[in-house]
C-alpha positions as CSV (number, residue, x, y, z in Angstrom):
1,M,88.6,72.7,98.3
2,T,85.2,72.5,97.0
3,L,86.3,70.8,93.8
4,S,88.2,68.2,95.8
5,L,85.2,67.2,97.5
6,L,82.8,67.4,94.8
7,D,85.3,64.8,92.9
8,Q,85.8,62.7,95.1
9,E,81.6,62.3,95.7
10,L,81.8,62.1,92.0
11,E,84.8,59.3,92.4
12,K,82.1,57.2,94.8
13,I,78.8,57.7,92.2
14,E,81.3,56.5,89.1
15,K,82.0,53.0,91.2
16,A,78.7,52.8,92.1
17,L,77.8,53.3,88.5
18,N,80.0,50.6,87.6
19,R,78.6,48.4,89.6
20,I,74.6,48.0,88.4
21,S,73.3,47.1,85.0
22,D,71.8,49.8,82.7
23,E,68.6,48.8,83.7
24,N,68.9,48.6,87.3
25,V,70.0,52.7,87.3
26,W,66.0,53.5,86.4
27,E,64.8,50.9,89.2
28,K,63.0,53.3,91.8
29,L,62.9,50.7,94.6
30,K,59.8,52.1,95.9
31,E,56.9,54.0,94.6
32,G,57.4,57.8,94.5
33,T,61.0,57.1,95.1
34,N,63.8,58.4,92.4
35,S,65.7,56.0,90.5
36,I,70.4,56.1,90.3
37,G,69.6,57.6,87.0
38,N,67.3,60.2,88.6
39,L,69.4,61.0,90.9
40,C,72.3,61.4,88.4
41,L,70.3,63.5,86.3
42,H,69.8,66.0,89.4
43,L,72.9,66.0,90.4
44,A,74.0,67.1,86.9
45,G,71.4,69.9,86.2
46,N,72.0,71.1,90.0
47,E,75.8,72.1,89.4
48,Y,75.1,73.0,85.8
49,H,72.6,75.5,87.5
50,N,74.1,76.9,90.4
51,I,77.7,76.6,89.3
52,V,78.1,77.1,85.6
53,S,74.9,79.1,84.9
54,S,74.7,81.2,88.4
55,I,78.4,81.3,89.1
56,G,80.2,81.5,85.6
57,G,77.1,83.1,83.9
58,Q,76.4,81.0,81.1
59,P,72.6,80.6,80.0
60,F,70.2,79.0,82.1
61,T,68.9,75.5,80.3
62,R,67.8,73.3,83.1
63,E,64.5,71.6,83.1
64,R,64.6,70.2,86.7
65,S,60.9,68.3,86.0
66,A,62.2,66.4,83.9
67,E,65.7,65.3,85.8
68,F,62.8,63.7,88.5
69,L,60.6,62.5,85.7
70,A,62.8,60.5,83.5
71,E,62.5,56.7,83.0
72,G,65.4,56.2,81.2
73,G,67.2,57.3,78.1
74,Y,71.0,57.2,79.4
75,S,73.0,54.0,79.9
76,C,75.3,54.1,83.5
77,K,77.8,55.2,81.1
78,E,76.0,57.6,80.1
79,L,74.9,59.5,83.4
80,Y,78.4,59.3,84.3
81,S,79.6,61.1,81.4
82,C,76.5,64.0,81.8
83,L,78.0,64.3,85.6
84,S,82.0,64.6,84.4
85,N,80.8,66.8,81.7
86,V,79.3,69.2,84.1
87,R,82.1,69.2,86.5
88,E,84.7,70.2,83.9
89,Q,83.0,73.2,82.7
90,S,82.6,73.7,86.9
91,R,86.2,73.2,87.2
92,S,87.2,75.6,84.7
93,I,84.9,78.6,86.5
94,L,85.7,77.6,90.2
95,T,89.6,77.8,89.5
96,A,89.1,81.2,88.1
97,L,87.3,82.5,91.5
98,S,89.2,84.3,93.7
99,E,88.8,85.2,97.3
100,E,87.1,88.1,97.0
101,E,84.9,86.6,94.7
102,L,83.8,84.2,97.0
103,E,81.5,86.8,98.8
104,R,80.2,88.2,95.4
105,E,76.2,87.4,95.7
106,V,75.2,85.7,92.8
107,T,71.3,84.9,91.5
108,I,69.5,81.8,91.2
109,H,67.2,81.8,88.5
110,Y,63.8,79.3,88.4
111,P,61.4,79.8,86.0
112,P,58.1,81.0,87.2
113,D,56.2,78.1,87.2
114,A,59.1,75.8,89.0
115,G,57.7,75.8,92.1
116,I,61.0,77.2,93.8
117,A,61.4,80.7,93.7
118,T,64.4,82.9,92.8
119,Y,66.8,84.0,95.1
120,Q,70.4,85.3,96.0
121,R,73.8,84.0,97.8
122,P,77.0,84.7,98.3
123,V,79.3,82.4,96.2
124,A,80.7,80.6,99.3
125,R,77.9,79.8,100.7
126,L,75.9,78.9,97.3
127,L,79.4,76.5,97.2
128,Y,78.6,75.1,100.7
129,H,75.0,74.4,100.0
130,L,75.7,72.3,96.8
131,T,78.7,70.3,98.2
132,V,76.3,69.4,101.1
133,H,73.7,68.7,98.6
134,Y,76.1,66.2,96.3
135,A,77.2,64.4,99.2
136,Y,73.6,63.8,100.3
137,H,72.4,62.3,96.9
138,T,75.7,60.2,96.3
139,G,75.0,58.4,99.7
140,Q,71.6,57.7,98.1
141,I,73.0,56.4,95.3
142,V,75.4,54.0,97.2
143,Y,73.4,52.6,99.2
144,M,70.9,51.9,96.2
145,T,73.9,50.7,94.3
146,R,74.5,48.6,97.1
147,L,71.1,47.4,97.5
148,L,70.7,46.4,93.6
149,Q,74.2,45.2,93.1
150,D,74.4,41.7,91.6
151,R,77.1,41.1,94.4
152,N,77.5,41.6,98.1
153,D,81.1,43.9,98.3
154,N,81.0,47.0,99.6
155,I,81.7,49.5,97.0
156,L,83.8,52.0,99.1
157,K,86.1,50.9,101.9
158,W,84.0,51.1,104.9
159,K,82.8,47.9,105.9
160,H,79.5,49.2,106.9
């Protein structure tokens, strides 16, 4: 179920990224906010951190602050590729999980200078949080795309 929900959100991001330019993806609509590019890097980093690393046991390689400090360097196509590559890694981990493993406690590690404390969560609770987090930022990406795109078409099927 988690994969299905995450895949739906990734499809929305793909539609949004196909509507804007490689320059617009890094545009910040207001000082102190994030660009769509920042949010894409953040979602890829967060998914890798929580699923691939924390649940799947792969090495922790995330530089969270870099996700928000980036001001370019990736095209829309490259950002989508980054997101989908992490998704495929997540897919292999999540499809192998048993019902019993959903109750397993995992540790979500952060380096001492990250400003976020390392914590533990059951896999099911971590997946719930990750899905909500992903959907929240997807909504931001879709809304910002609507403001930045050249045309006035709806990105999703809804007319609002």
